[in-house]
Structures are given as C-alpha cells and as structure tokens.
PyMOL Python script that loads the backbone (N, CA, C, O; Angstrom):
from pymol import cmd

cmd.read_pdbstr("""\
ATOM      1  N   UNK A   1      16.789  -3.529  26.991  1.00  0.00           N
ATOM      2  CA  UNK A   1      18.492  -4.816  26.498  1.00  0.00           C
ATOM      3  C   UNK A   1      19.130  -3.868  26.699  1.00  0.00           C
ATOM      4  O   UNK A   1      18.819  -2.678  26.740  1.00  0.00           O
ATOM      5  N   UNK A   2      20.438  -4.587  26.886  1.00  0.00           N
ATOM      6  CA  UNK A   2      21.323  -4.643  27.709  1.00  0.00           C
ATOM      7  C   UNK A   2      22.705  -4.176  26.091  1.00  0.00           C
ATOM      8  O   UNK A   2      22.901  -4.881  25.101  1.00  0.00           O
ATOM      9  N   UNK A   3      23.321  -2.934  26.392  1.00  0.00           N
ATOM     10  CA  UNK A   3      24.438  -1.487  25.819  1.00  0.00           C
ATOM     11  C   UNK A   3      25.522  -2.145  25.771  1.00  0.00           C
ATOM     12  O   UNK A   3      25.652  -2.718  26.853  1.00  0.00           O
ATOM     13  N   UNK A   4      25.927  -2.251  25.446  1.00  0.00           N
ATOM     14  CA  UNK A   4      27.967  -2.711  24.943  1.00  0.00           C
ATOM     15  C   UNK A   4      28.340  -1.153  26.067  1.00  0.00           C
ATOM     16  O   UNK A   4      27.874  -0.070  25.711  1.00  0.00           O
ATOM     17  N   UNK A   5      29.015  -1.230  27.098  1.00  0.00           N
ATOM     18  CA  UNK A   5      29.719   0.410  27.078  1.00  0.00           C
ATOM     19  C   UNK A   5      30.822   0.981  25.170  1.00  0.00           C
ATOM     20  O   UNK A   5      30.969   2.008  24.507  1.00  0.00           O
ATOM     21  N   UNK A   6      31.229  -0.309  25.111  1.00  0.00           N
ATOM     22  CA  UNK A   6      31.941   0.264  23.778  1.00  0.00           C
ATOM     23  C   UNK A   6      30.835   0.353  22.330  1.00  0.00           C
ATOM     24  O   UNK A   6      31.177   0.408  21.149  1.00  0.00           O
ATOM     25  N   UNK A   7      29.888   0.346  22.718  1.00  0.00           N
ATOM     26  CA  UNK A   7      28.955   0.946  21.590  1.00  0.00           C
ATOM     27  C   UNK A   7      27.956   1.587  22.140  1.00  0.00           C
ATOM     28  O   UNK A   7      26.961   1.778  21.441  1.00  0.00           O
ATOM     29  N   UNK A   8      27.976   2.066  23.497  1.00  0.00           N
ATOM     30  CA  UNK A   8      26.542   2.534  23.687  1.00  0.00           C
ATOM     31  C   UNK A   8      26.591   4.547  23.501  1.00  0.00           C
ATOM     32  O   UNK A   8      27.650   5.168  23.586  1.00  0.00           O
ATOM     33  N   UNK A   9      25.585   5.046  23.316  1.00  0.00           N
ATOM     34  CA  UNK A   9      25.743   7.209  23.185  1.00  0.00           C
ATOM     35  C   UNK A   9      26.525   7.101  24.157  1.00  0.00           C
ATOM     36  O   UNK A   9      26.965   6.282  24.963  1.00  0.00           O
ATOM     37  N   UNK A  10      26.585   8.346  23.805  1.00  0.00           N
ATOM     38  CA  UNK A  10      27.959   9.264  24.387  1.00  0.00           C
ATOM     39  C   UNK A  10      27.081   9.373  25.570  1.00  0.00           C
ATOM     40  O   UNK A  10      27.235   8.820  26.660  1.00  0.00           O
ATOM     41  N   UNK A  11      26.265  10.061  25.243  1.00  0.00           N
ATOM     42  CA  UNK A  11      25.068  11.181  25.771  1.00  0.00           C
ATOM     43  C   UNK A  11      24.672  11.023  26.633  1.00  0.00           C
ATOM     44  O   UNK A  11      24.970  11.794  27.545  1.00  0.00           O
ATOM     45  N   UNK A  12      23.492   9.611  26.944  1.00  0.00           N
ATOM     46  CA  UNK A  12      23.684   9.015  27.724  1.00  0.00           C
ATOM     47  C   UNK A  12      23.215   7.655  28.425  1.00  0.00           C
ATOM     48  O   UNK A  12      22.256   7.291  29.105  1.00  0.00           O
ATOM     49  N   UNK A  13      25.203   6.700  27.544  1.00  0.00           N
ATOM     50  CA  UNK A  13      25.085   5.941  28.575  1.00  0.00           C
ATOM     51  C   UNK A  13      24.592   4.839  28.462  1.00  0.00           C
ATOM     52  O   UNK A  13      24.759   3.782  29.070  1.00  0.00           O
ATOM     53  N   UNK A  14      23.602   5.322  27.164  1.00  0.00           N
ATOM     54  CA  UNK A  14      22.887   3.604  26.758  1.00  0.00           C
ATOM     55  C   UNK A  14      21.509   3.121  27.573  1.00  0.00           C
ATOM     56  O   UNK A  14      20.634   2.254  27.563  1.00  0.00           O
ATOM     57  N   UNK A  15      21.996   4.423  28.351  1.00  0.00           N
ATOM     58  CA  UNK A  15      20.226   4.389  29.399  1.00  0.00           C
ATOM     59  C   UNK A  15      19.211   4.668  28.943  1.00  0.00           C
ATOM     60  O   UNK A  15      18.196   4.711  29.638  1.00  0.00           O
ATOM     61  N   UNK A  16      19.215   5.092  26.875  1.00  0.00           N
ATOM     62  CA  UNK A  16      17.770   5.620  27.008  1.00  0.00           C
ATOM     63  C   UNK A  16      16.693   6.059  27.903  1.00  0.00           C
ATOM     64  O   UNK A  16      15.594   5.543  28.104  1.00  0.00           O
ATOM     65  N   UNK A  17      17.193   7.050  28.370  1.00  0.00           N
ATOM     66  CA  UNK A  17      16.410   7.817  29.304  1.00  0.00           C
ATOM     67  C   UNK A  17      15.957   9.772  28.682  1.00  0.00           C
ATOM     68  O   UNK A  17      16.222  10.942  28.958  1.00  0.00           O
ATOM     69  N   UNK A  18      14.898   8.686  27.442  1.00  0.00           N
ATOM     70  CA  UNK A  18      14.822  10.592  26.831  1.00  0.00           C
ATOM     71  C   UNK A  18      15.943  11.072  25.913  1.00  0.00           C
ATOM     72  O   UNK A  18      16.136  12.286  25.838  1.00  0.00           O
ATOM     73  N   UNK A  19      16.521  10.428  25.374  1.00  0.00           N
ATOM     74  CA  UNK A  19      17.971  10.475  24.968  1.00  0.00           C
ATOM     75  C   UNK A  19      17.553  10.656  23.174  1.00  0.00           C
ATOM     76  O   UNK A  19      17.101   9.765  22.455  1.00  0.00           O
ATOM     77  N   UNK A  20      17.858  12.033  22.792  1.00  0.00           N
ATOM     78  CA  UNK A  20      17.653  12.641  21.961  1.00  0.00           C
ATOM     79  C   UNK A  20      19.153  12.580  20.825  1.00  0.00           C
ATOM     80  O   UNK A  20      19.275  12.981  19.668  1.00  0.00           O
ATOM     81  N   UNK A  21      19.814  12.124  21.449  1.00  0.00           N
ATOM     82  CA  UNK A  21      21.285  12.295  20.373  1.00  0.00           C
ATOM     83  C   UNK A  21      20.257  11.190  19.733  1.00  0.00           C
ATOM     84  O   UNK A  21      19.415  11.521  18.898  1.00  0.00           O
ATOM     85  N   UNK A  22      20.458   9.401  20.363  1.00  0.00           N
ATOM     86  CA  UNK A  22      20.380   8.420  20.354  1.00  0.00           C
ATOM     87  C   UNK A  22      18.658   7.229  19.977  1.00  0.00           C
ATOM     88  O   UNK A  22      18.432   6.019  19.943  1.00  0.00           O
ATOM     89  N   UNK A  23      17.841   8.519  19.771  1.00  0.00           N
ATOM     90  CA  UNK A  23      16.582   8.205  20.012  1.00  0.00           C
ATOM     91  C   UNK A  23      16.351   6.870  20.977  1.00  0.00           C
ATOM     92  O   UNK A  23      16.002   5.706  20.781  1.00  0.00           O
ATOM     93  N   UNK A  24      16.728   7.660  22.106  1.00  0.00           N
ATOM     94  CA  UNK A  24      16.590   6.094  23.039  1.00  0.00           C
ATOM     95  C   UNK A  24      16.181   4.497  22.412  1.00  0.00           C
ATOM     96  O   UNK A  24      15.239   3.718  22.554  1.00  0.00           O
ATOM     97  N   UNK A  25      17.456   4.518  21.656  1.00  0.00           N
ATOM     98  CA  UNK A  25      18.099   3.123  21.421  1.00  0.00           C
ATOM     99  C   UNK A  25      18.992   2.780  22.178  1.00  0.00           C
ATOM    100  O   UNK A  25      19.086   1.575  22.411  1.00  0.00           O
ATOM    101  N   UNK A  26      20.223   3.993  22.999  1.00  0.00           N
ATOM    102  CA  UNK A  26      21.201   3.824  23.126  1.00  0.00           C
ATOM    103  C   UNK A  26      22.232   3.549  22.900  1.00  0.00           C
ATOM    104  O   UNK A  26      23.044   3.266  23.781  1.00  0.00           O
ATOM    105  N   UNK A  27      22.632   3.557  20.984  1.00  0.00           N
ATOM    106  CA  UNK A  27      23.308   3.406  20.188  1.00  0.00           C
ATOM    107  C   UNK A  27      24.097   4.633  20.351  1.00  0.00           C
ATOM    108  O   UNK A  27      23.848   5.380  21.297  1.00  0.00           O
ATOM    109  N   UNK A  28      24.871   4.859  19.649  1.00  0.00           N
ATOM    110  CA  UNK A  28      25.518   5.962  18.817  1.00  0.00           C
ATOM    111  C   UNK A  28      25.835   6.117  17.286  1.00  0.00           C
ATOM    112  O   UNK A  28      25.825   7.110  16.559  1.00  0.00           O
ATOM    113  N   UNK A  29      26.135   4.728  17.035  1.00  0.00           N
ATOM    114  CA  UNK A  29      26.006   5.088  15.680  1.00  0.00           C
ATOM    115  C   UNK A  29      25.045   5.492  14.981  1.00  0.00           C
ATOM    116  O   UNK A  29      23.979   4.997  15.349  1.00  0.00           O
ATOM    117  N   UNK A  30      24.942   6.371  13.891  1.00  0.00           N
ATOM    118  CA  UNK A  30      23.781   6.325  12.902  1.00  0.00           C
ATOM    119  C   UNK A  30      22.847   5.427  11.984  1.00  0.00           C
ATOM    120  O   UNK A  30      21.694   5.699  11.650  1.00  0.00           O
ATOM    121  N   UNK A  31      23.612   4.255  11.630  1.00  0.00           N
ATOM    122  CA  UNK A  31      23.987   3.361  11.482  1.00  0.00           C
ATOM    123  C   UNK A  31      22.431   2.184  12.170  1.00  0.00           C
ATOM    124  O   UNK A  31      21.440   1.864  11.514  1.00  0.00           O
ATOM    125  N   UNK A  32      22.698   1.856  13.403  1.00  0.00           N
ATOM    126  CA  UNK A  32      22.836   1.415  14.727  1.00  0.00           C
ATOM    127  C   UNK A  32      21.291   2.116  14.849  1.00  0.00           C
ATOM    128  O   UNK A  32      20.390   1.294  14.683  1.00  0.00           O
ATOM    129  N   UNK A  33      20.884   3.392  15.091  1.00  0.00           N
ATOM    130  CA  UNK A  33      20.071   4.041  15.442  1.00  0.00           C
ATOM    131  C   UNK A  33      18.930   3.909  14.152  1.00  0.00           C
ATOM    132  O   UNK A  33      17.729   4.172  14.203  1.00  0.00           O
ATOM    133  N   UNK A  34      19.339   3.654  13.556  1.00  0.00           N
ATOM    134  CA  UNK A  34      18.626   3.107  11.835  1.00  0.00           C
ATOM    135  C   UNK A  34      17.844   2.383  12.459  1.00  0.00           C
ATOM    136  O   UNK A  34      16.764   2.479  13.043  1.00  0.00           O
ATOM    137  N   UNK A  35      18.656   1.577  12.208  1.00  0.00           N
ATOM    138  CA  UNK A  35      18.343  -0.213  11.845  1.00  0.00           C
ATOM    139  C   UNK A  35      17.431  -0.546  13.099  1.00  0.00           C
ATOM    140  O   UNK A  35      16.880  -1.646  13.079  1.00  0.00           O
ATOM    141  N   UNK A  36      17.228   0.219  14.106  1.00  0.00           N
ATOM    142  CA  UNK A  36      16.613   0.289  15.987  1.00  0.00           C
ATOM    143  C   UNK A  36      14.559   0.821  16.085  1.00  0.00           C
ATOM    144  O   UNK A  36      13.508   0.459  16.615  1.00  0.00           O
ATOM    145  N   UNK A  37      15.353   2.322  14.758  1.00  0.00           N
ATOM    146  CA  UNK A  37      14.117   3.054  14.443  1.00  0.00           C
ATOM    147  C   UNK A  37      12.870   1.607  13.404  1.00  0.00           C
ATOM    148  O   UNK A  37      11.806   1.096  13.753  1.00  0.00           O
ATOM    149  N   UNK A  38      13.961   1.373  11.749  1.00  0.00           N
ATOM    150  CA  UNK A  38      13.251   0.849  11.659  1.00  0.00           C
ATOM    151  C   UNK A  38      12.693  -0.346  11.877  1.00  0.00           C
ATOM    152  O   UNK A  38      11.683  -0.580  11.213  1.00  0.00           O
ATOM    153  N   UNK A  39      13.308  -1.708  13.108  1.00  0.00           N
ATOM    154  CA  UNK A  39      13.250  -2.063  13.266  1.00  0.00           C
ATOM    155  C   UNK A  39      11.069  -1.880  14.695  1.00  0.00           C
ATOM    156  O   UNK A  39       9.992  -2.470  14.609  1.00  0.00           O
ATOM    157  N   UNK A  40      11.421  -1.158  15.339  1.00  0.00           N
ATOM    158  CA  UNK A  40      10.217  -0.477  16.126  1.00  0.00           C
ATOM    159  C   UNK A  40       9.217  -0.522  14.633  1.00  0.00           C
ATOM    160  O   UNK A  40       8.512  -1.517  14.472  1.00  0.00           O
ATOM    161  N   UNK A  41       9.212  -0.180  14.308  1.00  0.00           N
ATOM    162  CA  UNK A  41       8.775   0.526  13.386  1.00  0.00           C
ATOM    163  C   UNK A  41       7.995  -0.707  12.475  1.00  0.00           C
ATOM    164  O   UNK A  41       6.808  -1.001  12.329  1.00  0.00           O
ATOM    165  N   UNK A  42       9.564  -1.401  11.821  1.00  0.00           N
ATOM    166  CA  UNK A  42       7.876  -2.886  11.872  1.00  0.00           C
ATOM    167  C   UNK A  42       7.722  -4.070  12.683  1.00  0.00           C
ATOM    168  O   UNK A  42       7.486  -5.175  12.196  1.00  0.00           O
ATOM    169  N   UNK A  43       7.902  -3.763  14.362  1.00  0.00           N
ATOM    170  CA  UNK A  43       7.780  -4.189  15.027  1.00  0.00           C
ATOM    171  C   UNK A  43       8.379  -5.642  14.834  1.00  0.00           C
ATOM    172  O   UNK A  43       7.643  -6.610  14.642  1.00  0.00           O
ATOM    173  N   UNK A  44       9.747  -5.738  14.897  1.00  0.00           N
ATOM    174  CA  UNK A  44      10.482  -6.748  15.242  1.00  0.00           C
ATOM    175  C   UNK A  44      11.430  -6.814  16.135  1.00  0.00           C
ATOM    176  O   UNK A  44      12.654  -6.771  16.008  1.00  0.00           O
ATOM    177  N   UNK A  45      10.868  -6.906  16.900  1.00  0.00           N
ATOM    178  CA  UNK A  45      12.099  -7.416  18.972  1.00  0.00           C
ATOM    179  C   UNK A  45      13.644  -7.003  18.264  1.00  0.00           C
ATOM    180  O   UNK A  45      13.837  -7.440  17.130  1.00  0.00           O
ATOM    181  N   UNK A  46      14.482  -6.368  18.759  1.00  0.00           N
ATOM    182  CA  UNK A  46      15.848  -6.320  18.306  1.00  0.00           C
ATOM    183  C   UNK A  46      16.795  -6.444  19.691  1.00  0.00           C
ATOM    184  O   UNK A  46      16.148  -6.531  20.735  1.00  0.00           O
ATOM    185  N   UNK A  47      17.999  -6.457  19.787  1.00  0.00           N
ATOM    186  CA  UNK A  47      18.385  -6.971  20.632  1.00  0.00           C
ATOM    187  C   UNK A  47      19.648  -6.543  21.037  1.00  0.00           C
ATOM    188  O   UNK A  47      19.597  -5.529  20.341  1.00  0.00           O
ATOM    189  N   UNK A  48      20.575  -6.470  21.492  1.00  0.00           N
ATOM    190  CA  UNK A  48      22.521  -5.720  21.403  1.00  0.00           C
ATOM    191  C   UNK A  48      22.869  -7.815  20.940  1.00  0.00           C
ATOM    192  O   UNK A  48      22.459  -8.948  21.190  1.00  0.00           O
ATOM    193  N   UNK A  49      23.916  -7.032  20.129  1.00  0.00           N
ATOM    194  CA  UNK A  49      24.704  -8.686  19.885  1.00  0.00           C
ATOM    195  C   UNK A  49      25.664  -8.534  19.697  1.00  0.00           C
ATOM    196  O   UNK A  49      25.924  -7.606  18.931  1.00  0.00           O
ATOM    197  N   UNK A  50      27.040  -9.514  20.394  1.00  0.00           N
ATOM    198  CA  UNK A  50      28.319  -9.152  19.920  1.00  0.00           C
ATOM    199  C   UNK A  50      28.823 -10.824  18.967  1.00  0.00           C
ATOM    200  O   UNK A  50      28.895 -12.022  19.241  1.00  0.00           O
ATOM    201  N   UNK A  51      28.958 -10.331  18.308  1.00  0.00           N
ATOM    202  CA  UNK A  51      29.209 -11.635  17.438  1.00  0.00           C
ATOM    203  C   UNK A  51      30.135 -11.770  16.644  1.00  0.00           C
ATOM    204  O   UNK A  51      31.135 -11.115  16.938  1.00  0.00           O
ATOM    205  N   UNK A  52      30.198 -12.414  15.676  1.00  0.00           N
ATOM    206  CA  UNK A  52      31.098 -12.414  14.413  1.00  0.00           C
ATOM    207  C   UNK A  52      32.195 -10.839  14.108  1.00  0.00           C
ATOM    208  O   UNK A  52      31.987  -9.797  14.730  1.00  0.00           O
ATOM    209  N   UNK A  53      32.982 -10.941  13.372  1.00  0.00           N
ATOM    210  CA  UNK A  53      33.726 -10.231  12.746  1.00  0.00           C
ATOM    211  C   UNK A  53      33.803  -9.148  13.581  1.00  0.00           C
ATOM    212  O   UNK A  53      33.735  -8.047  13.035  1.00  0.00           O
ATOM    213  N   UNK A  54      33.964  -9.201  15.107  1.00  0.00           N
ATOM    214  CA  UNK A  54      34.265  -7.951  16.129  1.00  0.00           C
ATOM    215  C   UNK A  54      32.650  -7.397  16.162  1.00  0.00           C
ATOM    216  O   UNK A  54      32.258  -6.892  17.213  1.00  0.00           O
ATOM    217  N   UNK A  55      31.964  -7.470  15.307  1.00  0.00           N
ATOM    218  CA  UNK A  55      30.718  -6.400  16.010  1.00  0.00           C
ATOM    219  C   UNK A  55      30.101  -6.492  17.138  1.00  0.00           C
ATOM    220  O   UNK A  55      30.283  -7.532  17.770  1.00  0.00           O
ATOM    221  N   UNK A  56      29.231  -5.482  17.693  1.00  0.00           N
ATOM    222  CA  UNK A  56      28.647  -4.968  19.198  1.00  0.00           C
ATOM    223  C   UNK A  56      28.315  -4.274  18.189  1.00  0.00           C
ATOM    224  O   UNK A  56      28.954  -3.680  17.320  1.00  0.00           O
ATOM    225  N   UNK A  57      26.426  -4.534  18.576  1.00  0.00           N
ATOM    226  CA  UNK A  57      25.079  -3.425  18.574  1.00  0.00           C
ATOM    227  C   UNK A  57      24.383  -4.643  18.309  1.00  0.00           C
ATOM    228  O   UNK A  57      24.549  -5.862  18.283  1.00  0.00           O
ATOM    229  N   UNK A  58      23.279  -3.497  18.070  1.00  0.00           N
ATOM    230  CA  UNK A  58      21.524  -4.069  18.009  1.00  0.00           C
ATOM    231  C   UNK A  58      21.272  -5.384  16.922  1.00  0.00           C
ATOM    232  O   UNK A  58      21.709  -5.100  15.808  1.00  0.00           O
ATOM    233  N   UNK A  59      20.692  -6.696  16.996  1.00  0.00           N
ATOM    234  CA  UNK A  59      20.231  -7.683  15.629  1.00  0.00           C
ATOM    235  C   UNK A  59      18.797  -7.982  15.970  1.00  0.00           C
ATOM    236  O   UNK A  59      18.606  -7.644  17.138  1.00  0.00           O
ATOM    237  N   UNK A  60      17.944  -8.374  15.537  1.00  0.00           N
ATOM    238  CA  UNK A  60      17.076  -8.553  14.938  1.00  0.00           C
ATOM    239  C   UNK A  60      17.855 -10.928  14.548  1.00  0.00           C
ATOM    240  O   UNK A  60      18.709 -11.675  14.070  1.00  0.00           O
ATOM    241  N   UNK A  61      16.609 -10.783  15.272  1.00  0.00           N
ATOM    242  CA  UNK A  61      16.226 -12.624  15.448  1.00  0.00           C
ATOM    243  C   UNK A  61      15.145 -13.249  14.710  1.00  0.00           C
ATOM    244  O   UNK A  61      13.956 -13.325  15.023  1.00  0.00           O
ATOM    245  N   UNK A  62      15.843 -13.756  13.507  1.00  0.00           N
ATOM    246  CA  UNK A  62      14.428 -14.574  12.647  1.00  0.00           C
ATOM    247  C   UNK A  62      14.279 -15.334  11.852  1.00  0.00           C
ATOM    248  O   UNK A  62      15.078 -15.002  10.976  1.00  0.00           O
ATOM    249  N   UNK A  63      13.584 -16.493  11.417  1.00  0.00           N
ATOM    250  CA  UNK A  63      13.590 -17.820  10.640  1.00  0.00           C
ATOM    251  C   UNK A  63      14.185 -17.130   9.732  1.00  0.00           C
ATOM    252  O   UNK A  63      15.356 -17.508   9.741  1.00  0.00           O
ATOM    253  N   UNK A  64      13.978 -15.984   8.612  1.00  0.00           N
ATOM    254  CA  UNK A  64      13.874 -15.794   7.758  1.00  0.00           C
ATOM    255  C   UNK A  64      14.668 -14.503   7.038  1.00  0.00           C
ATOM    256  O   UNK A  64      14.136 -13.670   6.305  1.00  0.00           O
ATOM    257  N   UNK A  65      15.912 -14.548   7.389  1.00  0.00           N
ATOM    258  CA  UNK A  65      16.723 -12.744   7.399  1.00  0.00           C
ATOM    259  C   UNK A  65      16.605 -12.112   5.956  1.00  0.00           C
ATOM    260  O   UNK A  65      17.606 -11.588   5.467  1.00  0.00           O
ATOM    261  N   UNK A  66      15.702 -12.137   5.427  1.00  0.00           N
ATOM    262  CA  UNK A  66      15.368 -11.759   4.134  1.00  0.00           C
ATOM    263  C   UNK A  66      13.736 -10.742   4.921  1.00  0.00           C
ATOM    264  O   UNK A  66      13.690  -9.559   4.582  1.00  0.00           O
ATOM    265  N   UNK A  67      12.833 -11.135   5.656  1.00  0.00           N
ATOM    266  CA  UNK A  67      12.229 -11.126   6.527  1.00  0.00           C
ATOM    267  C   UNK A  67      12.193  -9.144   6.869  1.00  0.00           C
ATOM    268  O   UNK A  67      11.509  -8.128   6.751  1.00  0.00           O
ATOM    269  N   UNK A  68      13.785  -9.808   7.450  1.00  0.00           N
ATOM    270  CA  UNK A  68      13.851  -8.230   8.373  1.00  0.00           C
ATOM    271  C   UNK A  68      15.025  -7.678   7.349  1.00  0.00           C
ATOM    272  O   UNK A  68      15.222  -6.557   7.820  1.00  0.00           O
ATOM    273  N   UNK A  69      15.865  -7.803   6.293  1.00  0.00           N
ATOM    274  CA  UNK A  69      16.544  -6.782   5.699  1.00  0.00           C
ATOM    275  C   UNK A  69      15.338  -5.601   4.332  1.00  0.00           C
ATOM    276  O   UNK A  69      15.494  -4.486   3.835  1.00  0.00           O
ATOM    277  N   UNK A  70      14.110  -6.802   4.218  1.00  0.00           N
ATOM    278  CA  UNK A  70      12.860  -6.075   3.599  1.00  0.00           C
ATOM    279  C   UNK A  70      12.614  -5.251   4.685  1.00  0.00           C
ATOM    280  O   UNK A  70      11.395  -5.148   4.820  1.00  0.00           O
ATOM    281  N   UNK A  71      13.114  -4.727   5.375  1.00  0.00           N
ATOM    282  CA  UNK A  71      12.177  -3.821   6.789  1.00  0.00           C
ATOM    283  C   UNK A  71      12.579  -2.758   6.656  1.00  0.00           C
ATOM    284  O   UNK A  71      11.861  -1.767   6.782  1.00  0.00           O
ATOM    285  N   UNK A  72      14.628  -2.684   6.184  1.00  0.00           N
ATOM    286  CA  UNK A  72      15.546  -1.420   7.033  1.00  0.00           C
ATOM    287  C   UNK A  72      15.747  -1.075   5.423  1.00  0.00           C
ATOM    288  O   UNK A  72      15.309  -1.666   4.437  1.00  0.00           O
ATOM    289  N   UNK A  73      16.755   0.360   5.558  1.00  0.00           N
ATOM    290  CA  UNK A  73      17.100   0.720   4.233  1.00  0.00           C
ATOM    291  C   UNK A  73      18.793   0.236   4.839  1.00  0.00           C
ATOM    292  O   UNK A  73      19.666  -0.183   4.079  1.00  0.00           O
ATOM    293  N   UNK A  74      18.963   0.402   6.246  1.00  0.00           N
ATOM    294  CA  UNK A  74      20.731   0.118   6.802  1.00  0.00           C
ATOM    295  C   UNK A  74      21.257  -0.839   5.716  1.00  0.00           C
ATOM    296  O   UNK A  74      20.262  -1.348   5.200  1.00  0.00           O
ATOM    297  N   UNK A  75      22.160  -1.219   5.253  1.00  0.00           N
ATOM    298  CA  UNK A  75      22.795  -2.368   4.502  1.00  0.00           C
ATOM    299  C   UNK A  75      23.502  -3.050   6.237  1.00  0.00           C
ATOM    300  O   UNK A  75      24.066  -2.653   7.257  1.00  0.00           O
ATOM    301  N   UNK A  76      22.920  -4.395   5.543  1.00  0.00           N
ATOM    302  CA  UNK A  76      22.969  -5.647   6.489  1.00  0.00           C
ATOM    303  C   UNK A  76      23.248  -6.235   7.104  1.00  0.00           C
ATOM    304  O   UNK A  76      22.348  -6.232   7.943  1.00  0.00           O
ATOM    305  N   UNK A  77      24.316  -7.203   7.544  1.00  0.00           N
ATOM    306  CA  UNK A  77      24.682  -8.811   6.929  1.00  0.00           C
ATOM    307  C   UNK A  77      23.581  -9.864   8.108  1.00  0.00           C
ATOM    308  O   UNK A  77      22.496  -9.408   8.469  1.00  0.00           O
ATOM    309  N   UNK A  78      24.031 -11.154   8.548  1.00  0.00           N
ATOM    310  CA  UNK A  78      23.318 -11.729   9.233  1.00  0.00           C
ATOM    311  C   UNK A  78      24.364 -13.179   9.057  1.00  0.00           C
ATOM    312  O   UNK A  78      25.076 -13.392   8.075  1.00  0.00           O
ATOM    313  N   UNK A  79      24.228 -14.144  10.366  1.00  0.00           N
ATOM    314  CA  UNK A  79      24.845 -14.930  10.871  1.00  0.00           C
ATOM    315  C   UNK A  79      23.350 -15.948  11.079  1.00  0.00           C
ATOM    316  O   UNK A  79      22.240 -15.673  11.534  1.00  0.00           O
ATOM    317  N   UNK A  80      24.089 -17.540  10.365  1.00  0.00           N
ATOM    318  CA  UNK A  80      23.251 -18.452  10.581  1.00  0.00           C
ATOM    319  C   UNK A  80      23.224 -19.062  11.890  1.00  0.00           C
ATOM    320  O   UNK A  80      24.293 -19.635  12.104  1.00  0.00           O
ATOM    321  N   UNK A  81      22.262 -19.172  13.013  1.00  0.00           N
ATOM    322  CA  UNK A  81      21.672 -19.336  14.323  1.00  0.00           C
ATOM    323  C   UNK A  81      21.736 -21.345  14.073  1.00  0.00           C
ATOM    324  O   UNK A  81      22.169 -22.023  15.004  1.00  0.00           O
ATOM    325  N   UNK A  82      21.325 -21.934  12.940  1.00  0.00           N
ATOM    326  CA  UNK A  82      20.645 -23.428  13.043  1.00  0.00           C
ATOM    327  C   UNK A  82      19.417 -23.010  12.263  1.00  0.00           C
ATOM    328  O   UNK A  82      19.204 -22.667  11.100  1.00  0.00           O
ATOM    329  N   UNK A  83      18.597 -23.195  13.498  1.00  0.00           N
ATOM    330  CA  UNK A  83      16.963 -22.230  12.447  1.00  0.00           C
ATOM    331  C   UNK A  83      17.041 -20.840  12.244  1.00  0.00           C
ATOM    332  O   UNK A  83      16.821 -20.206  11.211  1.00  0.00           O
ATOM    333  N   UNK A  84      17.356 -20.476  13.273  1.00  0.00           N
ATOM    334  CA  UNK A  84      17.163 -19.161  12.809  1.00  0.00           C
ATOM    335  C   UNK A  84      18.756 -18.277  12.122  1.00  0.00           C
ATOM    336  O   UNK A  84      19.845 -18.721  11.757  1.00  0.00           O
ATOM    337  N   UNK A  85      18.271 -17.098  12.188  1.00  0.00           N
ATOM    338  CA  UNK A  85      19.438 -16.272  11.794  1.00  0.00           C
ATOM    339  C   UNK A  85      19.445 -15.114  12.425  1.00  0.00           C
ATOM    340  O   UNK A  85      18.372 -14.615  12.765  1.00  0.00           O
ATOM    341  N   UNK A  86      20.796 -14.410  12.725  1.00  0.00           N
ATOM    342  CA  UNK A  86      21.025 -13.633  13.166  1.00  0.00           C
ATOM    343  C   UNK A  86      20.674 -12.295  12.690  1.00  0.00           C
ATOM    344  O   UNK A  86      21.636 -12.466  11.941  1.00  0.00           O
ATOM    345  N   UNK A  87      20.011 -10.521  12.233  1.00  0.00           N
ATOM    346  CA  UNK A  87      21.003  -9.829  11.368  1.00  0.00           C
ATOM    347  C   UNK A  87      21.051  -8.739  12.301  1.00  0.00           C
ATOM    348  O   UNK A  87      20.230  -8.433  13.166  1.00  0.00           O
ATOM    349  N   UNK A  88      22.296  -8.123  11.949  1.00  0.00           N
ATOM    350  CA  UNK A  88      22.944  -6.266  11.883  1.00  0.00           C
ATOM    351  C   UNK A  88      22.957  -5.876  11.286  1.00  0.00           C
ATOM    352  O   UNK A  88      22.765  -6.505  10.246  1.00  0.00           O
ATOM    353  N   UNK A  89      23.199  -4.346  11.181  1.00  0.00           N
ATOM    354  CA  UNK A  89      23.757  -3.766  10.134  1.00  0.00           C
ATOM    355  C   UNK A  89      25.208  -4.373   9.986  1.00  0.00           C
ATOM    356  O   UNK A  89      25.590  -5.118  10.888  1.00  0.00           O
ATOM    357  N   UNK A  90      25.970  -4.137   9.016  1.00  0.00           N
ATOM    358  CA  UNK A  90      27.521  -4.315   8.701  1.00  0.00           C
ATOM    359  C   UNK A  90      28.171  -3.340   8.871  1.00  0.00           C
ATOM    360  O   UNK A  90      29.383  -3.362   8.658  1.00  0.00           O
TER     361      UNK A  90
END
""", "prot")
cmd.dss("prot")
cmd.show_as("cartoon", "prot")
cmd.util.cbc("prot")
cmd.orient("prot")
C-alpha cells in the first residue's frame, strides 16, 4: 500500500514494519488508524486515496457507501466514482 509522506506515520515513515504507533497501517492520525483497523476486521480492502477537499489517507471502495460506513465508528464521507463509492474519514 502506498502511503503519502504528508500523512505517513512519523515512527515508521509509512513502512508499516511492526510499528506500534500506527498499528502497521502506516498512518499516524487516530481516526485513520481506527478506520484501517475497522476495515481489516470487516475484510474490506482499503488503500491510500488523495481526493477532494485536500484529503490524503486511507479509503475503501464499495458499491454502496453504507456497506463501509456501517463497519466503522469513524465519521466518514464519500465520493461517487460512477458506479462505485470511495469512503474515507472526514
């Protein structure tokens, strides 16, 4: 997974090598880490996304945005990608 240096964990620089600071997600923001943990638990693939409103961080793609939003306690928003939605923390 590619991590943007602007959002990479300062402890491991996004390498994810057994990092306790970011729980091997590569991200340092608590909401990004929680989002990644929730997606892993729900078996929903996630990836780095750089999109609208200057967002840089983890995101999940789904046919229905509610499928992703219902699996995390992190407040999220989404963008419509045509037939899919990309969901990411606010």
